[in-house]
C-alpha atoms as one frame of an Amber mdcrd trajectory, in Angstrom:
protein
  66.495  71.903 -50.225  63.816  73.718 -48.282  66.459  76.004 -46.708  67.955
  76.927 -50.122  64.460  77.520 -51.450  63.800  80.044 -48.690  66.868  82.073
 -49.660  65.970  81.894 -53.332  62.423  83.065 -52.629  63.614  85.805 -50.332
  66.111  87.020 -52.932  63.393  86.942 -55.584  61.060  88.824 -53.231  63.674
  91.479 -52.548  64.480  91.866 -56.240  60.873  92.125 -57.365  60.017  94.425
 -54.449  63.064  96.538 -55.247  61.923  96.738 -58.860  58.473  97.853 -57.736
  60.025 100.411 -55.404  62.203 101.539 -58.322  59.044 102.394 -60.224  58.095
 104.620 -57.284  61.391 106.451 -57.783  63.476 104.673 -55.144  66.854 103.371
 -56.339  67.115  99.567 -56.228  69.994  99.566 -53.701  68.011 101.645 -51.212
  64.782  99.685 -51.740  66.548  96.368 -51.168  68.311  97.668 -48.075  65.032
  99.047 -46.749  63.149  95.797 -47.340  65.903  93.890 -45.556  65.362  96.222
 -42.604  61.557  95.918 -42.747  61.785  92.133 -42.682  63.564  92.258 -39.300
  61.156  94.631 -37.530  59.697  92.820 -34.513  55.878  92.818 -34.534  53.926
  93.394 -31.354  52.950  90.171 -29.627  49.173  89.483 -29.433  49.015  89.987
 -25.650  50.812  93.342 -25.806  47.840  95.640 -26.363  48.034  99.046 -24.710
  44.800 100.894 -23.885  44.267 103.890 -26.192  42.421 107.151 -25.517  41.522
 109.499 -28.382  41.307 113.222 -27.560  39.926 115.240 -30.465  37.702 113.043
 -32.632  37.636 115.016 -35.894  38.961 113.711 -39.216  42.667 113.777 -38.354
  42.313 112.382 -34.845  39.995 109.607 -35.991  42.365 108.802 -38.864  45.263
 108.461 -36.420  43.122 106.306 -34.138  42.198 104.023 -37.058  45.940 103.442
 -37.552  46.643 103.067 -33.825  43.924 100.473 -33.211  46.151  97.937 -35.036
  48.468  98.107 -32.018  46.126  98.484 -29.043  42.542  98.724 -27.802  40.568
 101.965 -27.946  39.110 102.370 -24.453  37.760 105.946 -24.479  37.248 109.012
 -26.663  36.856 112.706 -25.779  35.689 115.752 -27.726  34.031 119.098 -26.932
  31.680 118.394 -29.870  29.398 115.619 -28.658  28.510 114.561 -32.225  32.191
 113.944 -32.955  32.634 112.084 -29.653  29.565 109.907 -30.256  30.641 109.040
 -33.817  34.132 108.060 -32.629  32.745 105.991 -29.740  30.682 103.990 -32.227
  33.421 103.713 -34.849  36.082 102.452 -32.438  33.692 100.466 -30.199  35.055
 102.439 -27.244  33.475 101.799 -23.836  33.669 105.416 -22.674  32.963 108.878
 -24.063  33.859 112.216 -22.461  33.397 115.884 -23.334  36.256 116.911 -21.004
  39.585 115.271 -21.869  40.747 115.441 -18.232  38.188 112.752 -17.319  39.684
 110.443 -19.959  43.165 110.998 -18.500  41.986 109.862 -15.057  41.531 106.289
 -16.314  44.344 103.909 -15.362  43.493 101.464 -18.178  44.641 104.034 -20.770
  48.373 103.895 -21.530  48.492 105.874 -24.764  46.780 109.102 -25.817  46.249
 110.343 -29.366  45.997 114.132 -29.463  43.964 115.116 -32.513  42.539 118.429
 -31.255  42.844 121.802 -33.029  46.385 123.203 -32.772  45.791 125.624 -29.884
  44.827 122.711 -27.623  47.789 120.392 -28.373  50.135 121.583 -25.633  47.677
 121.705 -22.722  46.402 118.214 -23.605  49.933 116.854 -24.028  51.190 118.361
 -20.765  48.171 116.959 -18.903  48.708 113.533 -20.517  52.405 113.510 -19.572
  51.558 114.403 -15.966  48.959 111.606 -15.954  51.652 109.116 -16.980  50.442
 108.541 -20.552  52.555 108.178 -23.692  51.443 110.454 -26.521  51.007 110.410
 -30.282  50.426 114.090 -31.003  49.253 115.686 -34.185  51.387 118.435 -35.657
  51.995 121.326 -35.459  53.152 120.365 -31.974  52.624 123.808 -30.388  50.882
 127.144 -30.848  53.847 129.164 -29.510  57.568 128.681 -28.900  57.100 129.068
 -25.130  54.667 126.120 -25.219  57.375 124.055 -26.913  59.959 124.809 -24.219
  57.500 123.833 -21.495  56.363 120.675 -23.282  59.922 119.388 -23.805  60.556
 119.820 -20.055  57.310 118.026 -19.106  57.928 115.064 -21.426  61.513 114.608
 -20.181  60.637 115.151 -16.512  57.798 112.614 -16.649  59.827 110.204 -18.824
  57.112 109.914 -21.447  57.325 108.803 -25.067  55.932 111.421 -27.440  55.750
 110.881 -31.200  54.864 113.903 -33.352  52.614 113.031 -36.293  55.205 114.175
 -38.852  54.871 110.882 -40.679  57.129 111.915 -43.591  60.064 110.876 -41.359
  58.884 107.287 -41.733  58.670 107.569 -45.532  61.635 105.968 -47.342  61.837
 108.716 -49.991  62.326 111.473 -47.433  64.882 109.469 -45.461  66.837 108.659
 -48.645  66.918 112.338 -49.644  68.151 113.379 -46.186  70.791 110.625 -46.016
  72.155 111.583 -49.440  72.300 115.263 -48.475  73.922 114.535 -45.109  76.589
 112.452 -46.882  77.483 115.314 -49.261  76.036 113.588 -52.315  75.190 117.109
 -53.545  78.609 118.461 -52.567  78.230 121.370 -50.161  74.555 122.050 -49.386
  73.824 125.670 -50.315  70.100 126.144 -50.454  66.795 124.499 -49.524  63.510
 125.406 -51.223  60.376 124.374 -49.315  57.145 124.559 -51.296  53.908 124.652
 -49.270  50.302 124.897 -50.462  48.774 128.321 -51.065  46.330 129.029 -48.228
  42.651 129.885 -48.721  41.650 133.552 -49.111  37.937 133.766 -48.365  35.413
 135.766 -46.375  33.903 137.685 -44.753  32.162 135.103 -42.571  29.144 136.186
 -40.512  28.662 134.887 -36.943  26.276 131.929 -36.559  24.452 130.353 -33.625
  26.587 127.758 -31.817  25.339 124.195 -32.505  23.811 122.654 -29.356  26.246
 119.710 -29.338  29.336 121.993 -29.243  30.862 123.490 -26.087  32.143 126.638
 -27.820  33.750 128.130 -24.704  35.851 124.971 -24.223  36.639 124.811 -27.958
  37.962 128.397 -27.991  39.960 127.484 -24.886  43.075 129.613 -24.310  42.306
 131.846 -27.326  40.493 135.187 -26.916  36.717 134.629 -26.966  35.253 135.143
 -30.455  32.006 134.578 -32.317  31.289 131.125 -33.691  31.420 130.990 -37.483
  31.005 127.877 -39.588  34.419 128.750 -41.037  36.416 129.062 -37.804  35.654
 125.642 -36.351  36.690 122.052 -36.992  38.729 121.760 -40.218  38.892 125.528
 -40.755  40.448 126.491 -37.393  43.897 126.538 -39.053  43.202 129.754 -41.014
  42.786 131.920 -37.873  45.662 133.308 -35.803  43.767 132.591 -32.567  43.887
 128.846 -33.199  46.793 128.164 -35.555  49.264 129.599 -38.095  47.947 128.789
 -41.580  49.888 126.741 -44.112  53.161 127.985 -42.602  52.490 125.817 -39.546
  50.178 123.233 -41.153  52.252 121.896 -44.074  55.312 123.743 -42.780  55.444
 121.392 -39.790  56.010 118.518 -42.251  58.419 120.029 -44.763  60.479 122.164
 -42.335  61.040 118.948 -40.405  62.534 117.279 -43.503  64.560 120.393 -44.385
  66.079 120.449 -40.889  66.729 116.682 -40.998  68.639 116.988 -44.262  70.505
 120.064 -43.033  71.522 118.389 -39.744  69.793 121.127 -37.729  66.839 119.134
 -36.377  67.763 120.017 -32.772  68.607 123.664 -33.378  67.305 126.057 -36.033
  68.051 129.024 -38.285  69.792 132.244 -37.192  67.664 134.729 -39.166  64.304
 135.058 -40.897  62.684 137.575 -43.223  59.065 136.758 -44.097  56.379 138.599
 -46.042  52.744 138.054 -46.876  52.265 138.560 -50.632  48.522 139.267 -50.741
  46.243 141.169 -48.349  43.650 139.040 -46.581  39.920 139.841 -46.682  38.622
 141.741 -43.599  36.543 139.462 -41.305  37.699 136.493 -43.378  40.545 134.038
 -42.980  43.509 135.726 -41.289  46.601 133.549 -41.818  48.768 134.266 -44.857
  47.468 132.810 -48.109  50.496 133.689 -50.262  53.806 134.127 -48.476  57.565
 133.984 -48.701  60.019 133.422 -45.853  63.806 133.527 -46.241  65.919 131.840
 -43.554  69.658 131.531 -42.950  71.455 128.873 -40.939  74.772 129.195 -39.094
  76.306 126.645 -41.518  75.687 129.053 -44.427  72.633 127.261 -45.856  69.823
 129.535 -47.070  66.219 128.298 -47.038  63.184 129.693 -48.850  59.715 128.696
 -47.619  57.122 129.795 -50.160  53.580 128.958 -51.193  53.101 127.008 -54.413
  52.100 130.021 -56.513  55.357 131.860 -55.753  58.273 131.720 -58.201  61.711
 131.080 -56.686  64.751 131.838 -58.821  66.635 128.795 -57.485  63.718 126.455
 -58.032  65.078 124.056 -60.658  62.136 121.659 -60.341  59.480 124.220 -61.259
  61.602 125.555 -64.138  60.945 129.123 -63.022  57.147 128.823 -63.037  55.912
 127.913 -59.585  57.149 126.011 -56.546  55.845 122.443 -56.132  54.746 121.101
 -52.750  57.876 119.383 -51.451  61.485 119.950 -50.391  64.370 120.665 -52.744
  67.981 120.449 -51.570  70.445 122.316 -53.793  74.218 121.823 -53.515  77.378
 122.549 -55.433  77.060 119.224 -57.318  73.326 119.189 -58.145  69.882 118.996
 -56.541  67.432 116.477 -55.091  63.684 117.132 -54.875  61.439 115.001 -52.674
  57.683 114.987 -52.051  55.067 112.496 -50.884  54.805 111.110 -54.414  58.338
 111.197 -55.846  62.054 111.710 -55.452  64.133 113.027 -58.327  67.520 114.591
 -58.902  69.401 116.776 -61.373  71.320 113.629 -62.395  69.933 110.112 -61.917
  73.286 108.788 -60.602  72.923 111.050 -57.549  70.176 108.641 -56.477  71.400
 105.416 -58.075  74.921 105.267 -56.612  74.773 103.310 -53.325  76.054 104.982
 -50.173  79.342 103.529 -48.882  79.457 101.343 -45.777  80.998 104.252 -43.846
  78.072 106.607 -44.612  76.112 108.520 -41.985  72.791 106.703 -41.586  69.621
 108.202 -40.130  66.967 106.763 -37.806  65.010 104.115 -39.721  61.270 103.727
 -39.431  58.948 102.399 -42.115  55.722 102.819 -40.146  55.243 105.942 -38.030
  52.580 104.529 -35.717  54.370 101.178 -35.331  57.547 103.064 -34.418  55.604
 104.900 -31.700  54.206 101.688 -30.189  57.630 100.000 -30.375  59.011 102.929
 -28.354  56.139 102.731 -25.864  57.449  99.225 -25.176  61.218  99.916 -25.380
  61.094 103.416 -23.760  63.442 104.737 -26.473  62.838 107.990 -28.312  60.667
 107.662 -31.424  61.762 108.955 -34.840  60.044 112.331 -34.340  60.480 112.998
 -30.633  59.267 116.011 -28.669  62.371 118.148 -29.189  62.505 117.535 -32.946
  58.812 118.432 -33.237  59.324 121.574 -31.139  62.304 122.658 -33.260  60.647
 122.105 -36.640  57.521 124.052 -35.695  59.683 126.830 -34.214  60.951 127.477
 -37.776  57.352 128.130 -38.847  56.536 130.187 -35.737  59.450 132.592 -36.202
  58.458 132.897 -39.881  54.937 133.916 -38.886  56.268 136.373 -36.279  58.488
 138.049 -38.907  55.559 138.099 -41.333  53.205 139.684 -38.790  55.767 142.237
 -37.561  56.682 143.034 -41.167  60.448 142.975 -40.685  63.505 140.667 -40.624
  64.543 139.095 -37.322  67.704 137.552 -35.866  67.171 134.273 -34.003  69.288
 132.496 -31.390  68.384 128.795 -31.645  70.387 127.851 -28.519  68.386 130.264
 -26.321  65.251 129.971 -28.513  64.740 133.729 -28.540  65.210 136.720 -30.828
  68.513 138.588 -30.534  68.208 142.017 -28.900  64.555 142.416 -29.899  62.169
 142.857 -26.983  59.162 143.469 -29.255  59.668 140.232 -31.204  60.318 138.264
 -28.001  56.873 139.229 -26.702  55.483 137.006 -29.499  57.157 133.873 -28.123
  54.250 133.365 -25.741  50.630 134.361 -25.673  48.286 135.351 -22.900  45.964
 132.438 -22.178  42.280 133.060 -21.448  41.241 131.815 -18.024  40.399 129.145
 -16.964  42.068 127.563 -20.036  45.621 128.375 -18.965  48.329 126.265 -17.277
  46.185 125.983 -14.141  43.691 123.840 -16.114  46.161 120.955 -16.174  47.964
 121.572 -12.860
């Protein structure tokens, strides 16, 4: 009786959970299948608690660490801003605090590093962590340049490290469903992808300010050319300056390009051409990265992709009904379209979602918790759902878009060689001179 009861309760649980998921826009068949999977995920045993080190203690890094502490113990934190480091030390009850991340990496009781620094520091920190024998949960965008990505992939593989990129949309059931349906030709032949990203800020000019005493500005600027401190080029605002990042193209683009490539089956390669434009001039001595922009890509399989900011109208954008482009990814095929975002999934016809995939269907890597997937892989030594190469490839899409935008002309790209075709000028943009001593020698 008890045994039958269990099955009845489980079936009731799955049905009611599937109904709830249905309200969130997931078809019942997919929700039920997903819950069946979730119920079999092995939890970490209580004595399996890796030591965690947080490098970069701002909002994003601390948020990641809050999630990670469910799976391990936070031993140490590091930040070039001592106020940030002190706050994180208190919040996570960490024993140790450093202002130089290399000191944190010397500790043998730290197994896992969370890299939550500004973008221009990700690669040097991640390379140093790999060489120190640590596994890494790294914030996106994974790199500042394409050359950094090539080097990082080599370092992670050579040192046999697990690296999970913080592109957590891969562990969201809506995004996986959309990609599985597209990969199984639910839309017929995929023709076009429309990626809607937020419109970037357009503000300035910003006058220089005195550097706060708790901040090591030289270390913060790192490999970038030395510049004046401004309240608006530090901490959360670093992403709007070319020295430190790539604007919304790399910030939200790291997320949505990743999904676009997953659905297109090109997550380990990339497009073959790009033509990008900035649509509004930026304010002198203000934010530099493109606020309004449009990038058109082509893939070898014939798929065209538009990456545009939300205020831009795209003629193929069925979801926005010709007005503006919502933040999300839209796959358009010969038989209809599917649009997916962090809040919904919808299609041109409901049956595109509601018809279950056949048993023979192509299925994608399943994860329902991005951080849990990382810690499972730390234990199993398998690749996580967003491994180093996938992260490098998805951010390369954004990088070549920004290079085209800044050069002001279309470019041909060879994804196999990861370089521009017959274009010496464009290829100079694949790497950047690093200010000493914050170059590769820093982590040698």
